[in-house]
C-alpha positions in Angstrom: -7.8 -50.1 -34.9 -6.4 -47.0 -32.5 -8.0 -44.9 -35.5 -11.7 -46.3 -35.2 -10.9 -46.4 -31.3 -10.2 -42.7 -31.2 -13.2 -42.1 -33.5 -15.6 -44.0 -31.2 -14.8 -42.3 -28.3 -15.0 -38.9 -29.4 -18.7 -39.6 -31.0 -19.4 -40.9 -27.6 -18.3 -37.5 -26.0 -20.3 -35.4 -28.7 -22.9 -37.7 -27.7 -22.9 -37.0 -23.9 -22.3 -33.0 -24.2 -25.5 -31.8 -23.2 -27.2 -30.0 -25.8 -28.2 -26.2 -25.6 -32.0 -25.7 -26.1 -32.9 -23.6 -28.8 -34.8 -20.2 -27.4 -37.6 -19.0 -29.6 -38.6 -15.9 -29.1 -41.8 -13.2 -29.8 -41.8 -9.9 -30.5 -43.0 -9.5 -26.8 -40.4 -11.6 -25.6 -37.5 -9.9 -26.9 -38.6 -7.0 -25.8 -39.4 -8.2 -22.0 -35.9 -10.1 -22.6 -34.3 -6.7 -23.6 -35.5 -4.7 -21.0 -34.3 -7.4 -18.6 -31.0 -8.1 -19.4 -29.7 -5.7 -21.5 -26.1 -4.1 -20.5 -27.0 -0.5 -20.9 -30.3 -0.5 -18.9 -28.5 -2.3 -16.1 -25.8 0.3 -16.2 -28.3 3.0 -15.6 -30.0 1.3 -12.7 -26.6 1.8 -10.6 -26.8 5.2 -12.2 -29.9 5.9 -10.5 -28.8 4.6 -7.1 -26.0 6.5 -7.2 -28.0 9.5 -7.3 -30.3 8.3 -4.7 -26.8 8.6 -2.6 -26.0 11.9 -3.7 -29.4 12.8 -2.4 -28.7 11.2 1.0 -25.8 13.4 1.0 -27.3 16.4 0.6 -29.6 15.6 3.8 -26.8 14.9 6.4 -26.0 18.3 5.9 -29.2 19.1 7.7 -29.2 16.5 10.3 -27.3 17.0 13.5 -23.6 15.8 13.7 -23.3 13.8 16.8 -19.8 12.2 18.0 -18.4 10.2 20.8 -14.6 10.7 21.8 -12.3 8.9 24.6 -8.8 10.4 25.9 -5.4 8.5 27.7 -3.0 10.3 28.6 0.2 8.9 30.6 2.7 10.7 32.3 6.5 9.4 33.1 8.4 11.3 35.5 6.5 14.5 35.2 7.7 17.6 37.1 4.2 18.2 39.1 1.8 15.5 38.4 2.5 12.7 40.4 -0.1 10.1 38.8 0.5 8.4 35.6 -2.2 8.4 33.8 -5.1 10.0 33.4 -9.0 9.2 31.5 -11.5 11.1 30.2 -14.7 10.6 27.7 -16.6 13.3 25.4 -20.2 13.2 23.5 -20.6 16.2 21.3 -23.5 17.2 18.8 -23.5 19.6 16.3 -26.6 21.0 14.2 -26.5 23.6 11.5 -28.8 26.5 11.9 -28.5 28.4 8.9 -26.6 28.3 5.9 -27.8 31.0 3.6 -30.4 28.1 1.7 -26.6 26.1 0.6 -27.9 22.8 2.1 -31.8 23.2 1.4 -31.1 24.1 -2.4 -28.3 21.4 -2.4 -31.0 18.8 -1.3 -33.4 20.6 -3.6 -30.9 20.2 -6.7 -29.8 16.7 -5.8 -33.7 15.7 -5.6 -33.8 17.2 -8.9 -31.1 15.3 -10.2 -32.5 12.0 -9.0 -35.3 12.7 -10.7 -33.8 13.6 -13.8 -32.0 10.0 -13.4 -34.9 8.2 -13.6 -36.6 10.1 -16.3 -33.1 8.8 -18.6 -33.7 5.4 -17.3 -37.3 6.2 -19.2 -36.0 7.3 -21.8 -33.9 4.9 -22.2 -35.9 1.8 -22.0 -38.1 3.5 -24.8 -35.0 3.2 -27.0 -34.2 -0.7 -26.0 -37.7 -1.5 -27.0 -37.3 0.7 -30.4 -33.9 -1.2 -30.9 -35.6 -4.6 -29.8 -38.2 -3.9 -32.2 -36.0 -3.1 -34.9 -33.7 -5.6 -34.2 -36.8 -8.2 -34.5 -37.9 -7.0 -37.8 -34.5 -6.9 -39.2 -35.0 -11.1 -38.5 -38.2 -11.1 -39.9 -36.8 -9.3 -42.8 -33.9 -11.6 -43.1 -36.1 -14.3 -42.9 -38.2 -13.6 -46.2 -35.0 -12.6 -48.0 -34.2 -16.0 -47.4 -37.3 -17.4 -48.6 -37.7 -15.1 -51.2 -34.1 -16.2 -52.7 -34.7 -19.8 -52.0 -38.0 -19.9 -54.2 -36.0 -17.8 -56.8 -33.5 -20.6 -57.1 -36.0 -23.1 -57.3 -37.7 -21.6 -60.2 -34.5 -21.0 -61.9 -33.6 -24.6 -61.5 -37.0 -25.5 -62.8 -36.5 -23.1 -65.5 -32.6 -24.9 -66.5 -35.1 -28.1 -66.4 -37.1 -27.4 -68.9 -34.7 -26.1 -70.8 -32.6 -28.6 -70.7 -35.5 -30.9 -72.5 -36.4 -28.2 -75.1 -32.2 -28.2 -75.8 -32.4 -31.9 -76.2 -35.5 -32.1 -78.8 -33.5 -28.9 -80.3 -36.3 -26.6 -79.6 -33.8 -24.0 -78.2 -30.2 -22.9 -78.5 -27.0 -24.4 -76.6 -27.1 -20.2 -75.8 -30.2 -20.5 -73.6 -28.9 -23.5 -71.9 -25.9 -22.0 -70.7 -27.7 -18.5 -70.1 -30.0 -20.8 -67.3 -27.1 -22.4 -66.1 -25.7 -18.8 -65.3 -29.0 -17.6 -63.8 -29.0 -20.5 -61.3 -24.9 -20.1 -60.7 -26.0 -16.3 -60.0 -28.9 -16.6 -57.4 -26.8 -18.9 -55.0 -24.8 -16.2 -54.1 -27.4 -13.9 -53.0 -29.0 -16.5 -51.0 -25.8 -17.4 -49.1 -25.7 -13.5 -49.0 -29.4 -13.4 -47.5 -28.4 -16.7 -45.0 -25.5 -14.6 -43.6 -27.7 -11.5 -43.3 -30.4 -13.6 -41.3 -27.2 -15.3 -38.7 -25.5 -11.7 -38.4 -29.4 -10.6 -37.5 -29.8 -13.1 -35.1 -26.1 -12.5 -33.5 -26.5 -8.6 -33.1 -30.2 -9.9 -31.3 -28.3 -11.5 -29.1 -25.6 -8.9 -27.8 -28.8 -6.9 -27.6 -30.8 -8.8 -25.4 -27.6 -9.9 -23.4 -28.0 -13.6 -24.7 -24.8 -15.7 -24.6 -23.0 -15.6 -28.2 -23.3 -19.3 -28.2 -27.3 -19.7 -27.1 -28.7 -20.4 -30.2 -32.0 -18.6 -30.7 -34.8 -18.2 -32.8 -37.7 -15.4 -33.5 -41.4 -16.4 -34.0 -43.7 -13.7 -36.1 -44.4 -11.5 -39.0 -44.8 -8.3 -40.3 -48.3 -7.1 -39.2 -49.6 -4.3 -41.4 -52.3 -2.1 -39.8 -52.3 1.0 -41.6 -53.6 4.3 -39.3 -53.9 8.4 -39.9 -51.3 10.0 -37.7 -51.5 14.0 -37.3 -48.3 15.9 -37.2 -49.6 18.9 -34.9 -50.9 16.0 -32.6 -48.1 14.3 -32.4 -46.0 17.0 -31.6 -47.8 18.1 -29.3 -48.0 14.8 -27.5 -43.8 14.1 -27.6 -43.5 17.6 -26.0 -45.8 16.3 -23.2 -44.5 12.5 -22.7 -40.6 12.8 -24.3 -38.6 11.1 -21.1 -35.6 13.2 -22.6 -37.9 16.5 -22.2 -38.7 15.9 -19.0 -34.9 14.6 -17.9 -33.7 17.9 -19.6 -36.3 20.2 -17.5 -35.4 18.3 -14.2 -31.5 18.9 -15.0 -32.3 23.0 -15.8 -34.2 23.0 -12.6 -31.1 20.9 -10.5 -28.9 23.6 -11.9 -30.9 26.5 -10.9 -31.2 24.8 -7.3 -27.2 24.7 -7.6 -27.3 28.2 -8.1 -28.6 29.4 -5.6 -26.6 27.0 -3.3 -23.5 28.5 -4.6 -24.9 32.5 -3.8 -25.2 31.0 -0.4 -21.7 31.3 0.0 -21.3 34.9 0.5 -23.8 34.4 3.4 -23.1 33.9 7.2 -23.1 30.3 8.7 -25.1 29.8 12.0 -24.2 26.4 14.1 -25.8 25.3 17.7 -23.0 23.3 19.1 -23.4 21.2 22.2 -20.2 18.9 24.0 -20.4 17.3 27.1 -16.8 16.4 29.2 -15.9 13.8 31.7 -12.1 13.9 32.6 -10.4 12.5 35.8 -9.4 15.1 38.2 -6.0 16.5 37.0 -2.7 17.2 39.2 -3.0 18.3 43.0 -6.5 17.3 43.1 -8.0 14.8 45.7 -9.9 11.8 45.4 -9.2 10.9 41.7 -11.2 8.3 41.2 -13.9 10.6 40.5 -14.2 12.3 37.3 -15.2 15.9 36.5 -18.3 16.1 34.4 -19.1 19.8 33.0 -20.8 20.4 29.6 -20.8 23.5 26.9 -23.0 25.1 24.5 -23.0 27.7 22.1 -24.2 28.9 18.7 -21.3 29.9 16.2 -21.8 32.4 13.2 -18.8 32.4 10.4 -19.4 34.9 8.2 -17.2 34.6 5.0 -14.9 38.2 4.7 -12.7 36.4 1.9 -12.4 32.9 0.4 -10.1 33.3 -2.5 -12.8 34.2 -5.0 -14.1 30.8 -4.2 -17.6 31.4 -4.4 -17.4 33.6 -7.0 -15.8 31.2 -9.4 -18.5 28.6 -8.2 -21.3 30.7 -8.8 -19.8 31.5 -12.2 -19.4 27.8 -13.2 -23.0 27.4 -12.1 -24.1 30.1 -14.2 -22.6 28.5 -17.2 -23.9 25.2 -16.0 -27.2 26.4 -16.2 -27.1 28.3 -19.4 -25.8 25.2 -20.8 -28.3 23.3 -20.2 -30.8 25.6 -21.3 -29.1 25.9 -24.7 -29.2 21.8 -25.0 -32.9 22.0 -23.8 -33.9 24.6 -26.4 -32.1 22.2 -29.0 -33.6 19.2 -27.7 -37.5 20.8 -28.2 -36.2 21.4 -32.0 -34.3 17.8 -32.3 -37.5 16.1 -31.3 -40.1 17.8 -33.7 -37.9 17.0 -36.1 -37.8 13.8 -35.3 -41.9 13.2 -35.1 -42.1 14.6 -38.3 -39.5 12.7 -40.0 -41.0 9.2 -38.4 -44.6 10.6 -39.8 -43.1 10.9 -43.2 -41.4 7.7 -43.2 -44.3 6.2 -41.9 -46.7 7.5 -44.7 -43.7 6.8 -47.7 -43.7 3.1 -46.6 -47.6 2.7 -46.4 -47.7 4.0 -50.1 -45.1 1.8 -51.0 -46.6 -1.2 -49.3 -49.5 -0.9 -50.7 -48.3 -0.3 -54.1 -45.5 -3.2 -53.8 -48.4 -5.5 -52.5 -50.6 -4.9 -55.9 -47.2 -4.7 -58.2 -46.2 -8.7 -56.6 -49.5 -10.0 -57.3 -49.2 -8.6 -61.3 -45.3 -9.9 -61.6 -46.8 -12.6 -60.5 -49.5 -13.3 -62.8 -47.0 -12.3 -65.3 -44.7 -14.7 -64.6 -47.0 -17.8 -64.7 -48.2 -16.8 -68.0 -44.1 -16.2 -69.7 -43.4 -19.9 -68.2 -46.3 -21.1 -70.0 -45.3 -19.7 -72.9 -41.6 -20.4 -72.7 -42.4 -24.2 -72.2 -44.7 -23.6 -76.0 -41.7 -22.1 -77.4 -44.0 -19.0 -77.7 -41.9 -17.0 -75.3 -37.9 -16.4 -75.5 -35.7 -17.1 -72.7 -34.9 -13.7 -71.9 -38.7 -12.6 -71.8 -38.7 -15.6 -69.2 -35.4 -14.3 -67.3 -36.9 -11.0 -67.0 -40.5 -12.0 -65.9 -38.4 -13.7 -63.1 -36.3 -11.0 -61.8 -39.2 -8.7 -62.3 -40.9 -11.0 -59.8 -37.9 -11.3 -57.0 -37.5 -7.8 -57.0 -41.3 -7.1 -56.5 -41.2 -9.6 -53.7 -38.1 -7.8 -52.0 -39.5 -4.3 -52.5 -42.5 -5.2 -50.8 -41.0 -7.3 -48.0 -38.5 -4.2 -47.2 -41.5 -2.2 -47.6 -43.5 -3.5 -45.1 -40.3 -3.9 -43.3 -39.8 -0.3 -43.2 -43.7 0.5 -42.1 -42.7 -1.8 -38.9 -39.2 0.0 -37.9 -41.3 4.0 -38.8 -44.1 2.9 -37.2 -41.9 1.7 -33.9 -39.7 4.8 -34.5 -42.6 7.2 -33.9 -43.6 5.5 -30.5 -40.1 5.9 -29.5 -39.5 9.5 -30.4 -43.2 10.6 -28.9 -42.3 8.8 -25.8 -45.5 5.9 -26.2 -42.8 3.5 -24.8 -44.5 -0.1 -25.2 -48.5 1.1 -24.9 
């Protein structure tokens, strides 16, 4: 009785647990969710905030520094001062007048660095869009693989049923019966692999979208094959004009040049304007200590570096090396972008040709399979012919689905490397 009671209570507990609603996502919703929740993008937004803060820090040197101070002095058994304490306060302001271009170039460098970080964020957004599309197409492909494997298993089971009937009538051999059973058994692991591929693809999408791993999700959509003509020179020129990564490194180069000029300013003089207003109680031997002495001091200071332990020299060398490194990386990135565009176009054209050939091949394989199946049912074809036709049909269907996937991914890759984003 206690066992049944425990089972009953467990059933009630399971029934009372709220069931999470299954999230169904279209391709557009996958992209929107990725751009909202992706961890890398959220981290990149914090980088932009940090770059903006560095720009504010650079501007702080161009603005006046204002301070207020107060002092209190306590005297105990002083040989000359007869009162016990003294109070005072001050107000001071310091304004940089000339720094040899150090502050101006530091501000310029920080502004360029901020814009470069923003372009880097756009580049990451485009990459996330591409990854989201690729992940979405992976799931569509996995669903197609599952569907094809299920259909293949159904055909194999139907063929096994026909073979059993023919075997009972003595129209086929025991070997043919065993061969049909083996074929059914061989297809089942393939179906399991296809289903596992679908599950792993869904899990990868959850990570990309920042969705709770325990949340069940599904995708809704299909491969939309829409061939289009692409011109290599036009796409390369478009990539060189629009790719955020190229804009980012160009801004980094400008920021490095500004930092180089800021480093050189270490050899030049610096001029500051200083103003301080003091108010202190009168000192010893003064009459009427309730009053304050109030006076101010203003002046201009010029500081010319004569020797700083080669600090400016080493900073200049570092800035030059950084600027040359970015220039080298820029040239490398330009070459990489050109190659990426060319490879994406080659993949797109190859996938287009494969889709068109495999679409016709699937139709031929279906027709061939139907012919052989009818003949086999009438005893006019061998089981080997039937199995060959079945394998040919399954292979053609899988190749067609794979070619559609390759085409969609190549199209998405071209949009990414050119810098189109989600146009």
